[in-house]
PDB file with one MODEL, atoms N, CA, C and O in Angstrom:
MODEL        1
ATOM      1  N   UNK A   1     -13.404  78.499  -0.450  1.00  0.00           N
ATOM      2  CA  UNK A   1     -13.753  79.134  -1.526  1.00  0.00           C
ATOM      3  C   UNK A   1     -13.269  79.094  -2.992  1.00  0.00           C
ATOM      4  O   UNK A   1     -12.213  79.429  -3.527  1.00  0.00           O
ATOM      5  N   UNK A   2     -14.969  78.313  -3.661  1.00  0.00           N
ATOM      6  CA  UNK A   2     -14.743  77.695  -5.328  1.00  0.00           C
ATOM      7  C   UNK A   2     -13.758  79.116  -6.381  1.00  0.00           C
ATOM      8  O   UNK A   2     -13.730  80.330  -6.181  1.00  0.00           O
ATOM      9  N   UNK A   3     -13.280  78.532  -7.141  1.00  0.00           N
ATOM     10  CA  UNK A   3     -12.665  78.963  -7.790  1.00  0.00           C
ATOM     11  C   UNK A   3     -14.130  79.471  -9.123  1.00  0.00           C
ATOM     12  O   UNK A   3     -15.041  78.882  -9.706  1.00  0.00           O
ATOM     13  N   UNK A   4     -13.648  80.701  -9.063  1.00  0.00           N
ATOM     14  CA  UNK A   4     -14.636  81.002 -10.793  1.00  0.00           C
ATOM     15  C   UNK A   4     -14.619  80.017 -11.896  1.00  0.00           C
ATOM     16  O   UNK A   4     -14.271  78.919 -11.461  1.00  0.00           O
ATOM     17  N   UNK A   5     -14.795  80.009 -12.789  1.00  0.00           N
ATOM     18  CA  UNK A   5     -15.537  79.173 -13.475  1.00  0.00           C
ATOM     19  C   UNK A   5     -14.554  80.035 -14.901  1.00  0.00           C
ATOM     20  O   UNK A   5     -14.898  81.188 -15.163  1.00  0.00           O
ATOM     21  N   UNK A   6     -13.603  79.518 -15.574  1.00  0.00           N
ATOM     22  CA  UNK A   6     -12.685  80.326 -16.558  1.00  0.00           C
ATOM     23  C   UNK A   6     -13.385  80.674 -17.782  1.00  0.00           C
ATOM     24  O   UNK A   6     -14.219  79.859 -18.177  1.00  0.00           O
ATOM     25  N   UNK A   7     -13.192  81.781 -18.483  1.00  0.00           N
ATOM     26  CA  UNK A   7     -13.737  81.230 -20.092  1.00  0.00           C
ATOM     27  C   UNK A   7     -13.352  80.300 -20.763  1.00  0.00           C
ATOM     28  O   UNK A   7     -12.134  80.370 -20.602  1.00  0.00           O
ATOM     29  N   UNK A   8     -13.671  78.868 -21.875  1.00  0.00           N
ATOM     30  CA  UNK A   8     -12.363  78.051 -22.086  1.00  0.00           C
ATOM     31  C   UNK A   8     -12.116  78.559 -23.100  1.00  0.00           C
ATOM     32  O   UNK A   8     -12.818  79.517 -23.424  1.00  0.00           O
ATOM     33  N   UNK A   9     -11.391  78.268 -23.696  1.00  0.00           N
ATOM     34  CA  UNK A   9     -11.442  78.552 -25.855  1.00  0.00           C
ATOM     35  C   UNK A   9     -11.955  76.954 -26.249  1.00  0.00           C
ATOM     36  O   UNK A   9     -12.323  76.061 -25.486  1.00  0.00           O
ATOM     37  N   UNK A  10     -11.848  76.958 -27.517  1.00  0.00           N
ATOM     38  CA  UNK A  10     -12.303  75.536 -28.263  1.00  0.00           C
ATOM     39  C   UNK A  10     -11.143  74.696 -27.709  1.00  0.00           C
ATOM     40  O   UNK A  10     -11.373  73.773 -26.928  1.00  0.00           O
ATOM     41  N   UNK A  11      -9.779  75.037 -28.146  1.00  0.00           N
ATOM     42  CA  UNK A  11      -8.605  74.218 -28.281  1.00  0.00           C
ATOM     43  C   UNK A  11      -9.013  73.417 -26.734  1.00  0.00           C
ATOM     44  O   UNK A  11      -9.266  72.214 -26.669  1.00  0.00           O
ATOM     45  N   UNK A  12      -9.013  74.370 -25.521  1.00  0.00           N
ATOM     46  CA  UNK A  12      -9.239  73.990 -23.801  1.00  0.00           C
ATOM     47  C   UNK A  12     -10.427  73.230 -24.251  1.00  0.00           C
ATOM     48  O   UNK A  12     -10.180  72.052 -23.989  1.00  0.00           O
ATOM     49  N   UNK A  13     -11.471  73.313 -24.740  1.00  0.00           N
ATOM     50  CA  UNK A  13     -12.885  72.585 -24.999  1.00  0.00           C
ATOM     51  C   UNK A  13     -12.719  70.876 -24.743  1.00  0.00           C
ATOM     52  O   UNK A  13     -12.896  69.995 -23.901  1.00  0.00           O
ATOM     53  N   UNK A  14     -12.042  71.228 -26.716  1.00  0.00           N
ATOM     54  CA  UNK A  14     -11.644  70.021 -26.862  1.00  0.00           C
ATOM     55  C   UNK A  14      -9.988  69.242 -26.106  1.00  0.00           C
ATOM     56  O   UNK A  14      -9.780  68.030 -26.143  1.00  0.00           O
ATOM     57  N   UNK A  15      -9.509  69.737 -25.802  1.00  0.00           N
ATOM     58  CA  UNK A  15      -8.332  69.171 -24.825  1.00  0.00           C
ATOM     59  C   UNK A  15      -9.256  68.267 -23.891  1.00  0.00           C
ATOM     60  O   UNK A  15      -9.287  67.037 -23.908  1.00  0.00           O
ATOM     61  N   UNK A  16      -9.881  68.977 -23.206  1.00  0.00           N
ATOM     62  CA  UNK A  16     -11.234  68.633 -22.160  1.00  0.00           C
ATOM     63  C   UNK A  16     -11.357  66.821 -22.083  1.00  0.00           C
ATOM     64  O   UNK A  16     -11.063  65.883 -21.343  1.00  0.00           O
ATOM     65  N   UNK A  17     -12.189  67.198 -23.772  1.00  0.00           N
ATOM     66  CA  UNK A  17     -13.611  66.221 -24.084  1.00  0.00           C
ATOM     67  C   UNK A  17     -12.363  64.996 -24.463  1.00  0.00           C
ATOM     68  O   UNK A  17     -12.926  63.938 -24.743  1.00  0.00           O
ATOM     69  N   UNK A  18     -10.889  64.888 -24.536  1.00  0.00           N
ATOM     70  CA  UNK A  18      -9.537  63.978 -25.103  1.00  0.00           C
ATOM     71  C   UNK A  18     -10.031  63.470 -23.740  1.00  0.00           C
ATOM     72  O   UNK A  18     -10.847  62.555 -23.621  1.00  0.00           O
ATOM     73  N   UNK A  19      -9.401  64.222 -22.597  1.00  0.00           N
ATOM     74  CA  UNK A  19      -9.492  63.551 -20.794  1.00  0.00           C
ATOM     75  C   UNK A  19     -10.390  62.547 -20.608  1.00  0.00           C
ATOM     76  O   UNK A  19     -10.253  61.399 -20.184  1.00  0.00           O
ATOM     77  N   UNK A  20     -11.518  63.286 -21.068  1.00  0.00           N
ATOM     78  CA  UNK A  20     -12.436  62.725 -20.952  1.00  0.00           C
ATOM     79  C   UNK A  20     -12.890  61.002 -21.401  1.00  0.00           C
ATOM     80  O   UNK A  20     -13.080  59.968 -20.760  1.00  0.00           O
ATOM     81  N   UNK A  21     -12.930  61.412 -22.929  1.00  0.00           N
ATOM     82  CA  UNK A  21     -12.371  60.002 -22.982  1.00  0.00           C
ATOM     83  C   UNK A  21     -11.743  58.956 -23.273  1.00  0.00           C
ATOM     84  O   UNK A  21     -11.919  58.049 -24.087  1.00  0.00           O
ATOM     85  N   UNK A  22     -10.715  59.274 -22.233  1.00  0.00           N
ATOM     86  CA  UNK A  22      -9.859  58.728 -22.109  1.00  0.00           C
ATOM     87  C   UNK A  22      -9.682  58.361 -20.318  1.00  0.00           C
ATOM     88  O   UNK A  22      -8.966  57.638 -19.625  1.00  0.00           O
ATOM     89  N   UNK A  23     -10.634  59.195 -20.141  1.00  0.00           N
ATOM     90  CA  UNK A  23     -11.554  58.261 -18.921  1.00  0.00           C
ATOM     91  C   UNK A  23     -12.628  57.097 -18.879  1.00  0.00           C
ATOM     92  O   UNK A  23     -12.915  56.179 -18.110  1.00  0.00           O
ATOM     93  N   UNK A  24     -13.085  57.600 -20.106  1.00  0.00           N
ATOM     94  CA  UNK A  24     -14.174  56.618 -20.574  1.00  0.00           C
ATOM     95  C   UNK A  24     -13.692  55.229 -20.546  1.00  0.00           C
ATOM     96  O   UNK A  24     -14.095  54.352 -19.783  1.00  0.00           O
ATOM     97  N   UNK A  25     -12.369  55.064 -21.875  1.00  0.00           N
ATOM     98  CA  UNK A  25     -11.747  54.170 -22.290  1.00  0.00           C
ATOM     99  C   UNK A  25     -11.922  53.154 -21.119  1.00  0.00           C
ATOM    100  O   UNK A  25     -12.468  52.061 -20.972  1.00  0.00           O
ATOM    101  N   UNK A  26     -11.104  54.144 -20.248  1.00  0.00           N
ATOM    102  CA  UNK A  26     -10.516  53.387 -19.052  1.00  0.00           C
ATOM    103  C   UNK A  26     -11.256  52.723 -17.465  1.00  0.00           C
ATOM    104  O   UNK A  26     -10.897  51.943 -16.583  1.00  0.00           O
ATOM    105  N   UNK A  27     -12.666  53.710 -17.816  1.00  0.00           N
ATOM    106  CA  UNK A  27     -13.722  52.986 -16.931  1.00  0.00           C
ATOM    107  C   UNK A  27     -14.224  51.823 -17.683  1.00  0.00           C
ATOM    108  O   UNK A  27     -14.521  50.812 -17.045  1.00  0.00           O
ATOM    109  N   UNK A  28     -14.366  51.847 -19.063  1.00  0.00           N
ATOM    110  CA  UNK A  28     -14.372  50.419 -19.847  1.00  0.00           C
ATOM    111  C   UNK A  28     -13.201  49.355 -19.033  1.00  0.00           C
ATOM    112  O   UNK A  28     -13.519  48.434 -18.280  1.00  0.00           O
ATOM    113  N   UNK A  29     -12.513  49.548 -19.213  1.00  0.00           N
ATOM    114  CA  UNK A  29     -11.547  48.556 -18.542  1.00  0.00           C
ATOM    115  C   UNK A  29     -11.531  48.530 -17.628  1.00  0.00           C
ATOM    116  O   UNK A  29     -10.456  48.241 -17.102  1.00  0.00           O
ATOM    117  N   UNK A  30     -12.471  48.754 -16.944  1.00  0.00           N
ATOM    118  CA  UNK A  30     -12.615  48.185 -15.146  1.00  0.00           C
ATOM    119  C   UNK A  30     -11.907  49.591 -14.347  1.00  0.00           C
ATOM    120  O   UNK A  30     -12.553  49.853 -13.332  1.00  0.00           O
ATOM    121  N   UNK A  31     -10.724  50.556 -14.577  1.00  0.00           N
ATOM    122  CA  UNK A  31     -10.404  51.126 -14.070  1.00  0.00           C
ATOM    123  C   UNK A  31     -11.263  52.167 -13.492  1.00  0.00           C
ATOM    124  O   UNK A  31     -11.659  53.021 -14.286  1.00  0.00           O
ATOM    125  N   UNK A  32     -11.670  52.277 -12.134  1.00  0.00           N
ATOM    126  CA  UNK A  32     -12.264  53.074 -11.473  1.00  0.00           C
ATOM    127  C   UNK A  32     -11.570  54.731 -10.935  1.00  0.00           C
ATOM    128  O   UNK A  32     -11.802  55.856 -11.377  1.00  0.00           O
ATOM    129  N   UNK A  33     -10.724  54.303  -9.897  1.00  0.00           N
ATOM    130  CA  UNK A  33      -9.979  55.320  -9.527  1.00  0.00           C
ATOM    131  C   UNK A  33      -8.643  56.753 -10.640  1.00  0.00           C
ATOM    132  O   UNK A  33      -7.441  56.559 -10.820  1.00  0.00           O
ATOM    133  N   UNK A  34      -9.177  57.581 -10.970  1.00  0.00           N
ATOM    134  CA  UNK A  34      -8.650  57.928 -12.341  1.00  0.00           C
ATOM    135  C   UNK A  34      -8.211  59.720 -11.471  1.00  0.00           C
ATOM    136  O   UNK A  34      -8.945  60.675 -11.724  1.00  0.00           O
ATOM    137  N   UNK A  35      -7.367  59.842 -10.809  1.00  0.00           N
ATOM    138  CA  UNK A  35      -7.482  61.180 -10.136  1.00  0.00           C
ATOM    139  C   UNK A  35      -6.451  62.004 -11.304  1.00  0.00           C
ATOM    140  O   UNK A  35      -6.476  63.235 -11.308  1.00  0.00           O
ATOM    141  N   UNK A  36      -5.503  61.217 -12.341  1.00  0.00           N
ATOM    142  CA  UNK A  36      -4.896  62.321 -13.243  1.00  0.00           C
ATOM    143  C   UNK A  36      -5.613  63.204 -14.044  1.00  0.00           C
ATOM    144  O   UNK A  36      -5.491  64.416 -14.219  1.00  0.00           O
ATOM    145  N   UNK A  37      -6.688  62.052 -14.680  1.00  0.00           N
ATOM    146  CA  UNK A  37      -7.959  62.684 -15.260  1.00  0.00           C
ATOM    147  C   UNK A  37      -8.826  64.238 -14.946  1.00  0.00           C
ATOM    148  O   UNK A  37      -9.093  65.218 -15.641  1.00  0.00           O
ATOM    149  N   UNK A  38      -9.055  63.878 -13.646  1.00  0.00           N
ATOM    150  CA  UNK A  38      -9.183  65.066 -12.373  1.00  0.00           C
ATOM    151  C   UNK A  38      -8.086  66.362 -12.489  1.00  0.00           C
ATOM    152  O   UNK A  38      -8.488  67.505 -12.703  1.00  0.00           O
ATOM    153  N   UNK A  39      -7.104  66.136 -12.372  1.00  0.00           N
ATOM    154  CA  UNK A  39      -5.849  67.635 -12.235  1.00  0.00           C
ATOM    155  C   UNK A  39      -5.968  67.828 -13.882  1.00  0.00           C
ATOM    156  O   UNK A  39      -6.278  68.901 -14.400  1.00  0.00           O
ATOM    157  N   UNK A  40      -5.691  66.697 -14.565  1.00  0.00           N
ATOM    158  CA  UNK A  40      -5.697  67.046 -15.955  1.00  0.00           C
ATOM    159  C   UNK A  40      -6.883  68.334 -16.828  1.00  0.00           C
ATOM    160  O   UNK A  40      -6.735  69.176 -17.713  1.00  0.00           O
ATOM    161  N   UNK A  41      -8.174  67.796 -15.857  1.00  0.00           N
ATOM    162  CA  UNK A  41      -9.090  68.973 -16.503  1.00  0.00           C
ATOM    163  C   UNK A  41      -8.848  70.377 -15.634  1.00  0.00           C
ATOM    164  O   UNK A  41      -8.544  71.486 -16.073  1.00  0.00           O
ATOM    165  N   UNK A  42      -9.032  70.051 -14.552  1.00  0.00           N
ATOM    166  CA  UNK A  42      -8.112  71.377 -13.328  1.00  0.00           C
ATOM    167  C   UNK A  42      -6.959  72.326 -13.990  1.00  0.00           C
ATOM    168  O   UNK A  42      -6.849  73.552 -14.021  1.00  0.00           O
ATOM    169  N   UNK A  43      -6.058  71.164 -14.563  1.00  0.00           N
ATOM    170  CA  UNK A  43      -4.689  72.385 -15.359  1.00  0.00           C
ATOM    171  C   UNK A  43      -5.796  72.671 -16.268  1.00  0.00           C
ATOM    172  O   UNK A  43      -5.964  73.884 -16.141  1.00  0.00           O
ATOM    173  N   UNK A  44      -6.432  72.342 -16.900  1.00  0.00           N
ATOM    174  CA  UNK A  44      -6.691  73.791 -18.572  1.00  0.00           C
ATOM    175  C   UNK A  44      -7.099  74.517 -17.454  1.00  0.00           C
ATOM    176  O   UNK A  44      -6.332  75.452 -17.226  1.00  0.00           O
ATOM    177  N   UNK A  45      -8.440  74.382 -16.334  1.00  0.00           N
ATOM    178  CA  UNK A  45      -9.319  75.514 -15.757  1.00  0.00           C
ATOM    179  C   UNK A  45      -8.106  76.555 -15.356  1.00  0.00           C
ATOM    180  O   UNK A  45      -7.967  77.684 -15.826  1.00  0.00           O
ATOM    181  N   UNK A  46      -7.470  76.075 -14.621  1.00  0.00           N
ATOM    182  CA  UNK A  46      -6.080  77.057 -14.683  1.00  0.00           C
ATOM    183  C   UNK A  46      -5.397  77.865 -15.405  1.00  0.00           C
ATOM    184  O   UNK A  46      -4.887  78.920 -15.027  1.00  0.00           O
ATOM    185  N   UNK A  47      -5.359  77.336 -16.608  1.00  0.00           N
ATOM    186  CA  UNK A  47      -4.339  77.894 -17.730  1.00  0.00           C
ATOM    187  C   UNK A  47      -5.714  78.871 -17.785  1.00  0.00           C
ATOM    188  O   UNK A  47      -5.796  79.143 -16.587  1.00  0.00           O
ATOM    189  N   UNK A  48      -6.254  79.204 -18.091  1.00  0.00           N
ATOM    190  CA  UNK A  48      -7.622  79.434 -18.643  1.00  0.00           C
ATOM    191  C   UNK A  48      -7.515  80.673 -17.567  1.00  0.00           C
ATOM    192  O   UNK A  48      -7.397  81.826 -17.984  1.00  0.00           O
ATOM    193  N   UNK A  49      -7.557  80.394 -16.249  1.00  0.00           N
ATOM    194  CA  UNK A  49      -8.132  81.657 -15.235  1.00  0.00           C
ATOM    195  C   UNK A  49      -6.533  82.528 -15.685  1.00  0.00           C
ATOM    196  O   UNK A  49      -6.293  83.718 -15.889  1.00  0.00           O
ATOM    197  N   UNK A  50      -5.688  81.326 -15.710  1.00  0.00           N
ATOM    198  CA  UNK A  50      -4.113  82.755 -15.533  1.00  0.00           C
ATOM    199  C   UNK A  50      -4.277  83.491 -16.812  1.00  0.00           C
ATOM    200  O   UNK A  50      -3.653  84.536 -16.999  1.00  0.00           O
ATOM    201  N   UNK A  51      -5.061  83.014 -17.677  1.00  0.00           N
ATOM    202  CA  UNK A  51      -4.671  83.268 -19.196  1.00  0.00           C
ATOM    203  C   UNK A  51      -5.857  85.233 -19.727  1.00  0.00           C
ATOM    204  O   UNK A  51      -5.779  86.156 -20.538  1.00  0.00           O
ATOM    205  N   UNK A  52      -6.825  84.742 -18.472  1.00  0.00           N
ATOM    206  CA  UNK A  52      -7.976  85.247 -18.012  1.00  0.00           C
ATOM    207  C   UNK A  52      -7.531  86.577 -17.204  1.00  0.00           C
ATOM    208  O   UNK A  52      -7.871  87.704 -17.565  1.00  0.00           O
ATOM    209  N   UNK A  53      -6.613  86.275 -15.902  1.00  0.00           N
ATOM    210  CA  UNK A  53      -6.122  87.485 -15.086  1.00  0.00           C
ATOM    211  C   UNK A  53      -5.007  88.578 -16.087  1.00  0.00           C
ATOM    212  O   UNK A  53      -4.998  89.791 -15.880  1.00  0.00           O
ATOM    213  N   UNK A  54      -4.202  87.988 -17.058  1.00  0.00           N
ATOM    214  CA  UNK A  54      -3.276  88.348 -17.837  1.00  0.00           C
ATOM    215  C   UNK A  54      -4.019  89.482 -18.580  1.00  0.00           C
ATOM    216  O   UNK A  54      -3.348  90.491 -18.793  1.00  0.00           O
ATOM    217  N   UNK A  55      -5.515  89.470 -19.080  1.00  0.00           N
ATOM    218  CA  UNK A  55      -6.000  89.988 -19.325  1.00  0.00           C
ATOM    219  C   UNK A  55      -6.415  91.588 -19.018  1.00  0.00           C
ATOM    220  O   UNK A  55      -6.622  92.525 -19.789  1.00  0.00           O
ATOM    221  N   UNK A  56      -6.436  91.513 -17.958  1.00  0.00           N
ATOM    222  CA  UNK A  56      -7.367  92.611 -17.213  1.00  0.00           C
ATOM    223  C   UNK A  56      -6.336  93.742 -17.309  1.00  0.00           C
ATOM    224  O   UNK A  56      -6.595  94.855 -16.851  1.00  0.00           O
TER     225      UNK A  56
ENDMDL
END
């Protein structure tokens, strides 16, 4: 079952952009396998899901 997409704040979106920029720099350096970037993005989305669940 897929997790629902959370509503991201501006800070969440900026954090994801920072992680993706780091991934682009690494890709330019020849590093193709970057599971930590994916985990970081998923962690930000999980935090947003938890925040939404607490409001309900």
